[in-house]
C-alpha positions, -999 to 999 in steps of 0.1 A, spaced: -193 5 -114 -191 14 -77 -217 -13 -69 -196 -38 -88 -165 -29 -69 -183 -31 -36 -195 -66 -45 -159 -79 -52 -138 -58 -28 -123 -72 3 -92 -94 12 -88 -122 -13 -95 -156 4 -63 -176 7 -50 -206 27 -14 -191 25 1 -177 57 10 -145 38 -7 -114 51 -12 -128 87 10 -120 117 3 -137 150 -33 -141 142 -38 -106 129 -46 -97 93 -20 -72 81 -35 -42 61 -21 -9 50 -35 25 43 -20 52 20 -29 77 -7 -17 85 -42 -25 111 -70 -40 104 -104 -39 130 -132 -72 138 -149 -79 156 -183 -74 193 -182 -108 206 -192 -133 231 -178 -157 205 -164 -130 186 -145 -115 219 -131 -148 225 -113 -139 196 -90 -102 187 -94 -74 212 -89 -37 213 -100 -11 206 -73 17 230 -64 51 218 -76 81 239 -67 76 273 -83 46 262 -105 17 238 -106 11 204 -121 2 202 -158 -30 183 -151 -56 185 -124 -52 158 -98 -74 133 -81 -65 118 -47 -71 81 -42 -68 66 -7 -71 29 -2 -71 1 24 -52 -29 11 -46 -64 25 -8 -67 25 -5 -105 19 -24 -105 -14 -25 -68 -22 -62 -71 -27 -83 -40 -21 -106 -39 9 -119 -4 3 -111 29 -15 -122 65 -14 -112 93 -38 -120 129 -47 -103 162 -51 -66 164 -43 -74 195 -22 -88 171 4 -60 156 24 -52 119 30 -62 121 66 -97 131 57 -101 102 33 -85 78 58 -111 88 84 -138 75 59 -119 42 55 -119 36 92 -155 22 88 -140 -8 70 -116 -18 98 -124 -47 120 -112 -65 151 -84 -88 141 -68 -64 117 -34 -47 122 -32 -14 103 1 -2 90 6 35 81 34 60 74 41 92 93 13 111 77 -13 89 95 1 93 130 -25 120 139 -39 116 174 -75 118 164 -71 93 136 -53 68 157 -81 70 184 -107 66 157 -89 35 143 -85 20 178 -122 25 184 -130 1 156 -113 -28 174 -84 -29 149 -48 -26 161 -23 -3 145 14 0 138 22 34 125 55 53 121 58 88 136 84 116 136 114 107 156 114 140 175 77 138 186 73 144 223 58 113 239 63 113 276 65 78 291 37 67 314 53 32 318 83 12 306 84 -22 291 110 -49 298 123 -47 262 132 -10 264 101 3 247 77 27 266 40 33 269 26 67 262 -8 84 259 -23 99 227 -56 114 239 -76 85 254 -54 59 237 -24 41 252 3 33 227 37 15 228 66 35 214 94 16 198 126 33 186 150 15 163 179 20 139 176 3 105 209 -2 86 210 -11 49 243 -23 35 251 -26 -2 282 -26 -23 276 12 -28 278 19 9 258 18 41 229 39 53 213 41 87 179 55 95 160 61 128 125 48 130 99 55 157 69 32 157 36 35 176 14 5 182 -16 -5 202 0 -40 208 13 -31 242 22 -66 254 60 -67 248 61 -104 256 34 -114 231 45 -89 204 83 -85 205 96 -52 193 121 -67 169 93 -86 151 72 -54 149 101 -35 134 105 -61 107 68 -63 101 65 -26 94 83 -31 61 51 -48 48 36 -13 45 53 -10 12 29 -36 -3 4 -8 -9 30 12 -28 33 -18 -52 -5 -17 -55 -4 19 -67 25 11 -91 3 -17 -106 -26 6 -110 -8 36 -124 22 21 -143 9 -13 -153 -28 -9 -160 -28 28 -170 8 27 -184 14 62 -169 -14 77 -190 -39 104 -179 -74 93 -172 -97 99 -202 -131 112 -190 -139 149 -195 -165 152 -168 -163 146 -130 -191 119 -133 -171 102 -160 -139 103 -139 -157 87 -110 -170 59 -132 -135 54 -147 -118 51 -114 -143 26 -101 -138 6 -133 -100 8 -128 -103 -5 -92 -127 -33 -103 -103 -45 -129 -74 -45 -104 -94 -64 -78 -106 -90 -103 -70 -96 -114 -57 -98 -78 -85 -123 -70 -76 -145 -100 -39 -143 -91 -46 -154 -55 -68 -183 -66 -39 -195 -89 -12 -194 -62 -35 -209 -37 -38 -240 -59 -1 -247 -52 3 -252 -14 31 -231 0 32 -207 -29 35 -170 -17 10 -147 -36 40 -124 -41 53 -148 -68 23 -141 -90 32 -116 -118 7 -87 -122 19 -79 -157 14 -116 -167 -21 -116 -153 -30 -83 -171 -17 -95 -204 -36 -129 -201 -68 -110 -193 -64 -87 -223 -57 -117 -246 -90 -133 -234 -109 -102 -244 -92 -100 -278 -97 -136 -286 -131 -138 -270 -121 -172 -256 -139 -187 -226 -166 -160 -226 -194 -185 -221 -185 -210 -194 -199 -244 -187 -213 -256 -154 -179 -265 -140 -162 -237 -121 -125 -234 -128 -109 -212 -101 -76 -212 -118 -88 -203 -153 -68 -191 -183 -54 -161 -163 -43 -183 -134 -27 -209 -157 -6 -181 -173 4 -168 -138 15 -203 -127 35 -209 -159 54 -176 -152 59 -175 -114 83 -149 -102 113 -160 -81 111 -156 -44 116 -120 -34 152 -109 -27 164 -83 -3 174 -54 -25 173 -17 -26 171 12 -50 173 49 -43 141 69 -47 147 93 -76 127 117 -97 120 98 -129 106 128 -148 120 162 -139 96 192 -140 122 212 -159 146 197 -185 173 219 -170 169 203 -136 177 169 -152 211 180 -163 242 173 -143 258 141 -130 242 109 -143 216 94 -120 225 60 -106 196 37 -116 213 5 -103 194 -19 -81 216 -33 -54 215 -65 -34 212 -55 2 216 -67 38 192 -51 63 198 -52 100 178 -36 128 187 -26 164 162 -15 189 171 17 208 160 13 245 143 44 260 165 66 282 159 60 320 
Protein backbone atom coordinates (compact mmCIF):
# COMPACT_ATOMS: atom_id res chain seq x y z
CA UNK A 1 0.00 0.00 0.00
CA UNK A 2 2.87 2.37 0.68
CA UNK A 3 4.32 1.66 -2.76
CA UNK A 4 0.94 2.43 -4.32
CA UNK A 5 0.68 5.72 -2.39
CA UNK A 6 4.23 6.67 -3.41
CA UNK A 7 3.27 6.00 -7.04
CA UNK A 8 0.29 8.39 -7.06
CA UNK A 9 1.37 10.98 -4.47
CA UNK A 10 2.38 14.48 -5.43
CA UNK A 11 0.66 17.75 -6.39
CA UNK A 12 -2.21 17.05 -8.76
CA UNK A 13 -1.55 18.46 -12.23
CA UNK A 14 -3.80 21.40 -13.05
CA UNK A 15 -3.90 24.33 -15.44
CA UNK A 16 -5.74 26.44 -12.86
CA UNK A 17 -3.90 29.26 -11.12
CA UNK A 18 -5.00 27.96 -7.71
CA UNK A 19 -2.09 26.89 -5.56
CA UNK A 20 0.46 29.19 -7.19
CA UNK A 21 1.60 32.57 -5.91
CA UNK A 22 4.06 34.72 -7.88
CA UNK A 23 5.54 31.64 -9.54
CA UNK A 24 5.79 29.59 -6.33
CA UNK A 25 3.80 26.44 -5.57
CA UNK A 26 2.11 26.97 -2.20
CA UNK A 27 2.30 23.93 0.12
CA UNK A 28 1.53 23.43 3.80
CA UNK A 29 2.74 21.14 6.57
CA UNK A 30 0.86 20.12 9.69
CA UNK A 31 0.03 17.13 11.86
CA UNK A 32 -3.04 15.44 13.29
CA UNK A 33 -3.93 12.48 15.53
CA UNK A 34 -5.85 9.34 14.58
CA UNK A 35 -7.23 6.91 17.20
CA UNK A 36 -6.30 3.24 16.88
CA UNK A 37 -7.95 0.19 18.52
CA UNK A 38 -7.17 -0.28 22.20
CA UNK A 39 -5.50 -3.70 22.23
CA UNK A 40 -2.23 -5.14 23.63
CA UNK A 41 -0.46 -5.35 20.27
CA UNK A 42 -1.17 -1.73 19.33
CA UNK A 43 -0.18 -0.51 22.80
CA UNK A 44 3.36 -1.75 22.19
CA UNK A 45 3.76 1.05 19.62
CA UNK A 46 0.99 3.60 20.12
CA UNK A 47 0.27 5.40 23.39
CA UNK A 48 -2.64 7.28 24.86
CA UNK A 49 -2.48 11.08 24.97
CA UNK A 50 -2.76 13.14 28.14
CA UNK A 51 -6.06 15.04 28.28
CA UNK A 52 -6.57 17.32 31.27
CA UNK A 53 -6.57 15.10 34.34
CA UNK A 54 -6.74 11.84 32.38
CA UNK A 55 -5.75 10.18 29.13
CA UNK A 56 -7.45 9.54 25.81
CA UNK A 57 -9.71 6.50 25.57
CA UNK A 58 -7.80 5.13 22.57
CA UNK A 59 -4.10 5.01 21.71
CA UNK A 60 -3.16 7.67 19.17
CA UNK A 61 -1.22 7.71 15.91
CA UNK A 62 0.37 10.96 14.72
CA UNK A 63 0.11 11.73 11.01
CA UNK A 64 2.10 14.61 9.50
CA UNK A 65 1.67 15.51 5.85
CA UNK A 66 2.83 17.88 3.14
CA UNK A 67 -0.14 19.11 1.08
CA UNK A 68 -0.44 21.24 -2.08
CA UNK A 69 -2.80 24.03 -1.02
CA UNK A 70 -4.42 24.68 -4.39
CA UNK A 71 -5.74 21.15 -4.95
CA UNK A 72 -5.31 19.71 -1.43
CA UNK A 73 -3.49 16.78 -2.99
CA UNK A 74 -0.94 15.04 -0.80
CA UNK A 75 2.73 15.35 -1.71
CA UNK A 76 4.07 13.17 1.10
CA UNK A 77 3.11 11.82 4.52
CA UNK A 78 4.80 10.22 7.50
CA UNK A 79 3.22 8.75 10.61
CA UNK A 80 3.96 6.78 13.75
CA UNK A 81 3.53 6.94 17.52
CA UNK A 82 2.02 10.12 18.95
CA UNK A 83 4.88 10.19 21.45
CA UNK A 84 7.04 11.47 18.57
CA UNK A 85 6.40 15.17 17.97
CA UNK A 86 5.31 16.96 14.81
CA UNK A 87 8.72 18.60 14.39
CA UNK A 88 10.49 15.25 14.16
CA UNK A 89 8.07 14.07 11.48
CA UNK A 90 8.35 17.43 9.67
CA UNK A 91 12.12 17.00 9.46
CA UNK A 92 11.53 13.78 7.52
CA UNK A 93 9.16 15.58 5.15
CA UNK A 94 11.81 18.18 4.30
CA UNK A 95 13.26 15.67 1.80
CA UNK A 96 10.16 16.22 -0.38
CA UNK A 97 10.56 20.00 -0.64
CA UNK A 98 11.95 21.52 -3.81
CA UNK A 99 13.08 24.86 -5.20
CA UNK A 100 9.99 26.73 -6.37
CA UNK A 101 7.86 25.70 -3.37
CA UNK A 102 6.63 28.05 -0.65
CA UNK A 103 5.99 26.20 2.62
CA UNK A 104 3.34 27.46 5.03
CA UNK A 105 3.37 26.37 8.67
CA UNK A 106 1.87 27.32 12.02
CA UNK A 107 3.73 28.45 15.14
CA UNK A 108 4.77 24.90 16.06
CA UNK A 109 7.03 24.75 13.00
CA UNK A 110 8.99 27.96 13.69
CA UNK A 111 11.93 26.09 15.25
CA UNK A 112 15.27 27.51 14.12
CA UNK A 113 16.82 24.18 13.13
CA UNK A 114 13.77 23.12 11.11
CA UNK A 115 13.58 26.44 9.24
CA UNK A 116 17.28 26.17 8.35
CA UNK A 117 16.73 22.61 7.14
CA UNK A 118 13.77 23.71 4.99
CA UNK A 119 15.73 26.61 3.49
CA UNK A 120 18.60 24.27 2.63
CA UNK A 121 16.27 22.35 0.26
CA UNK A 122 15.84 25.47 -1.88
CA UNK A 123 12.20 25.92 -0.86
CA UNK A 124 10.98 29.21 0.60
CA UNK A 125 8.91 29.43 3.76
CA UNK A 126 6.19 31.52 5.35
CA UNK A 127 5.69 30.49 8.96
CA UNK A 128 3.93 32.10 11.88
CA UNK A 129 5.84 32.49 15.16
CA UNK A 130 5.02 33.72 18.65
CA UNK A 131 4.44 37.46 18.79
CA UNK A 132 6.80 37.90 21.74
CA UNK A 133 9.75 36.06 20.20
CA UNK A 134 12.96 38.05 20.46
CA UNK A 135 14.20 38.73 16.93
CA UNK A 136 16.73 41.59 16.86
CA UNK A 137 16.75 43.45 13.57
CA UNK A 138 19.85 43.28 11.39
CA UNK A 139 18.27 45.46 8.68
CA UNK A 140 15.03 47.29 7.94
CA UNK A 141 12.85 47.12 4.84
CA UNK A 142 11.04 50.08 3.30
CA UNK A 143 7.61 48.61 4.07
CA UNK A 144 8.28 48.50 7.83
CA UNK A 145 9.26 44.84 8.10
CA UNK A 146 12.71 43.86 9.37
CA UNK A 147 15.37 41.29 8.60
CA UNK A 148 16.59 39.03 11.39
CA UNK A 149 18.87 36.02 11.78
CA UNK A 150 17.84 32.51 12.79
CA UNK A 151 21.09 30.59 12.96
CA UNK A 152 22.62 30.82 9.48
CA UNK A 153 19.29 31.85 7.94
CA UNK A 154 18.17 35.41 7.20
CA UNK A 155 14.40 35.85 7.52
CA UNK A 156 12.04 38.75 7.06
CA UNK A 157 9.79 39.47 10.04
CA UNK A 158 6.30 40.83 9.33
CA UNK A 159 3.97 41.98 12.11
CA UNK A 160 0.29 42.53 11.41
CA UNK A 161 -3.11 42.94 13.01
CA UNK A 162 -5.95 40.93 11.51
CA UNK A 163 -9.48 42.06 12.34
CA UNK A 164 -12.58 39.92 11.76
CA UNK A 165 -15.96 41.65 11.88
CA UNK A 166 -19.31 39.82 12.07
CA UNK A 167 -22.77 40.67 13.34
CA UNK A 168 -21.74 39.06 16.64
CA UNK A 169 -18.85 41.47 17.17
CA UNK A 170 -15.25 42.23 16.26
CA UNK A 171 -12.08 40.38 17.11
CA UNK A 172 -8.50 41.46 16.44
CA UNK A 173 -5.40 39.27 16.60
CA UNK A 174 -1.67 39.94 16.31
CA UNK A 175 0.25 37.84 13.78
CA UNK A 176 4.01 37.64 13.36
CA UNK A 177 5.21 35.92 10.20
CA UNK A 178 8.69 34.76 9.22
CA UNK A 179 9.64 34.34 5.57
CA UNK A 180 12.71 33.75 3.45
CA UNK A 181 11.18 36.04 0.78
CA UNK A 182 13.27 39.01 1.87
CA UNK A 183 12.67 41.27 -1.15
CA UNK A 184 9.92 43.61 0.07
CA UNK A 185 9.33 45.05 -3.40
CA UNK A 186 8.85 41.69 -5.12
CA UNK A 187 6.89 40.14 -2.25
CA UNK A 188 4.74 42.82 -0.54
CA UNK A 189 4.01 42.22 3.13
CA UNK A 190 0.25 42.75 2.72
CA UNK A 191 0.08 40.01 0.07
CA UNK A 192 2.05 37.59 2.26
CA UNK A 193 -0.28 38.24 5.19
CA UNK A 194 -3.30 37.38 3.05
CA UNK A 195 -1.53 34.36 1.56
CA UNK A 196 -0.84 32.84 4.97
CA UNK A 197 -4.55 32.07 5.32
CA UNK A 198 -4.05 29.32 2.69
CA UNK A 199 -2.38 27.25 5.43
CA UNK A 200 -5.89 26.21 6.52
CA UNK A 201 -6.25 24.09 3.38
CA UNK A 202 -4.36 21.30 5.15
CA UNK A 203 -6.86 21.46 8.03
CA UNK A 204 -9.59 20.78 5.47
CA UNK A 205 -7.55 17.82 4.20
CA UNK A 206 -7.53 16.29 7.68
CA UNK A 207 -11.27 16.93 8.07
CA UNK A 208 -11.88 15.04 4.82
CA UNK A 209 -9.73 12.13 5.98
CA UNK A 210 -11.12 11.85 9.50
CA UNK A 211 -14.70 13.10 9.27
CA UNK A 212 -15.68 12.25 5.67
CA UNK A 213 -13.84 9.03 4.78
CA UNK A 214 -13.58 7.57 8.30
CA UNK A 215 -16.82 9.20 9.56
CA UNK A 216 -15.07 9.83 12.88
CA UNK A 217 -14.53 6.10 13.47
CA UNK A 218 -11.47 4.49 15.03
CA UNK A 219 -9.09 2.65 12.71
CA UNK A 220 -9.82 -1.09 12.64
CA UNK A 221 -6.55 -3.06 12.59
CA UNK A 222 -5.44 -4.75 15.83
CA UNK A 223 -1.72 -4.96 15.03
CA UNK A 224 0.82 -2.21 14.29
CA UNK A 225 1.53 -3.70 10.84
CA UNK A 226 -2.20 -3.73 10.09
CA UNK A 227 -2.49 -0.09 11.21
CA UNK A 228 0.36 0.91 8.90
CA UNK A 229 -1.30 -0.82 5.95
CA UNK A 230 -4.66 0.77 6.79
CA UNK A 231 -3.27 4.30 6.97
CA UNK A 232 -1.47 3.97 3.63
CA UNK A 233 -4.74 2.67 2.15
CA UNK A 234 -6.62 5.65 3.62
CA UNK A 235 -4.11 8.11 2.13
CA UNK A 236 -4.21 6.31 -1.24
CA UNK A 237 -8.00 6.56 -1.44
CA UNK A 238 -7.82 10.24 -0.51
CA UNK A 239 -5.19 10.97 -3.17
CA UNK A 240 -7.09 9.10 -5.89
CA UNK A 241 -10.24 11.10 -5.13
CA UNK A 242 -8.36 14.39 -5.07
CA UNK A 243 -6.76 13.58 -8.44
CA UNK A 244 -10.16 12.73 -9.95
CA UNK A 245 -11.65 15.95 -8.57
CA UNK A 246 -8.82 18.05 -10.01
CA UNK A 247 -9.12 16.38 -13.42
CA UNK A 248 -12.84 17.20 -13.38
CA UNK A 249 -12.53 20.90 -12.49
CA UNK A 250 -9.61 21.24 -14.89
CA UNK A 251 -11.94 20.28 -17.74
CA UNK A 252 -13.84 23.57 -17.19
CA UNK A 253 -11.36 26.43 -17.69
CA UNK A 254 -11.45 28.95 -14.86
CA UNK A 255 -13.02 26.56 -12.32
CA UNK A 256 -11.31 26.64 -8.92
CA UNK A 257 -10.61 23.14 -7.49
CA UNK A 258 -12.16 24.44 -4.22
CA UNK A 259 -15.57 24.09 -5.87
CA UNK A 260 -15.28 20.31 -6.14
CA UNK A 261 -17.17 18.60 -3.32
CA UNK A 262 -15.21 15.87 -1.56
CA UNK A 263 -18.36 14.22 -0.15
CA UNK A 264 -19.81 14.05 -3.68
CA UNK A 265 -16.64 12.44 -5.03
CA UNK A 266 -16.52 9.87 -2.21
CA UNK A 267 -20.19 8.91 -2.66
CA UNK A 268 -19.71 8.53 -6.42
CA UNK A 269 -16.66 6.32 -5.88
CA UNK A 270 -18.53 4.10 -3.44
CA UNK A 271 -21.41 3.79 -5.89
CA UNK A 272 -19.00 2.63 -8.59
CA UNK A 273 -17.74 -0.15 -6.32
CA UNK A 274 -21.23 -1.23 -5.27
CA UNK A 275 -22.57 -1.24 -8.82
CA UNK A 276 -19.35 -2.67 -10.27
CA UNK A 277 -19.81 -0.24 -13.15
CA UNK A 278 -16.93 0.78 -15.39
CA UNK A 279 -14.51 -1.70 -13.80
CA UNK A 280 -13.16 -2.82 -17.17
CA UNK A 281 -12.38 0.16 -19.36
CA UNK A 282 -11.92 0.40 -23.07
CA UNK A 283 -8.93 1.83 -24.87
CA UNK A 284 -10.17 5.41 -24.55
CA UNK A 285 -9.00 7.27 -21.48
CA UNK A 286 -11.68 9.42 -19.85
CA UNK A 287 -10.00 11.81 -17.43
CA UNK A 288 -13.33 13.04 -16.08
CA UNK A 289 -14.97 9.65 -15.54
CA UNK A 290 -18.06 8.86 -13.49
CA UNK A 291 -16.66 10.48 -10.34
CA UNK A 292 -15.73 13.65 -12.21
CA UNK A 293 -19.15 13.91 -13.84
CA UNK A 294 -20.83 13.75 -10.43
CA UNK A 295 -18.46 16.42 -9.13
CA UNK A 296 -19.19 18.74 -12.06
CA UNK A 297 -22.94 18.22 -11.68
CA UNK A 298 -22.77 19.31 -8.02
CA UNK A 299 -20.15 22.08 -7.96
CA UNK A 300 -19.99 24.04 -4.73
CA UNK A 301 -20.56 27.81 -4.83
CA UNK A 302 -17.54 30.08 -4.77
CA UNK A 303 -16.06 30.21 -1.27
CA UNK A 304 -17.46 32.97 0.94
CA UNK A 305 -15.65 34.84 3.68
CA UNK A 306 -17.13 33.51 6.90
CA UNK A 307 -16.06 32.48 10.35
CA UNK A 308 -16.99 30.04 13.09
CA UNK A 309 -15.57 29.86 16.60
CA UNK A 310 -13.41 26.85 17.36
CA UNK A 311 -15.30 24.80 19.95
CA UNK A 312 -15.02 21.43 21.63
CA UNK A 313 -17.52 19.23 19.81
CA UNK A 314 -17.26 16.35 22.23
CA UNK A 315 -16.50 17.12 25.87
CA UNK A 316 -14.28 14.70 27.80
CA UNK A 317 -16.79 14.79 30.65
CA UNK A 318 -20.54 15.21 30.28
CA UNK A 319 -20.41 17.58 33.23
CA UNK A 320 -18.08 19.94 31.32
CA UNK A 321 -20.69 20.14 28.57
CA UNK A 322 -23.31 21.65 30.86
CA UNK A 323 -23.85 25.37 31.19
CA UNK A 324 -24.72 28.07 28.65
CA UNK A 325 -25.64 26.84 25.18
CA UNK A 326 -22.74 26.81 22.70
CA UNK A 327 -23.15 29.18 19.78
CA UNK A 328 -22.76 26.99 16.68
CA UNK A 329 -23.70 29.71 14.20
CA UNK A 330 -21.54 30.38 11.15
CA UNK A 331 -21.28 34.12 10.48
CA UNK A 332 -20.54 36.07 7.33
CA UNK A 333 -17.36 37.98 7.99
CA UNK A 334 -15.30 40.91 6.83
CA UNK A 335 -11.55 40.51 7.26
CA UNK A 336 -9.11 43.42 7.25
CA UNK A 337 -5.36 43.44 7.79
CA UNK A 338 -3.03 46.21 8.88
CA UNK A 339 0.73 45.86 8.92
CA UNK A 340 2.51 47.01 12.08
CA UNK A 341 5.78 48.76 11.15
CA UNK A 342 8.76 47.82 13.31
CA UNK A 343 9.74 50.34 15.96
CA UNK A 344 12.76 52.52 15.06
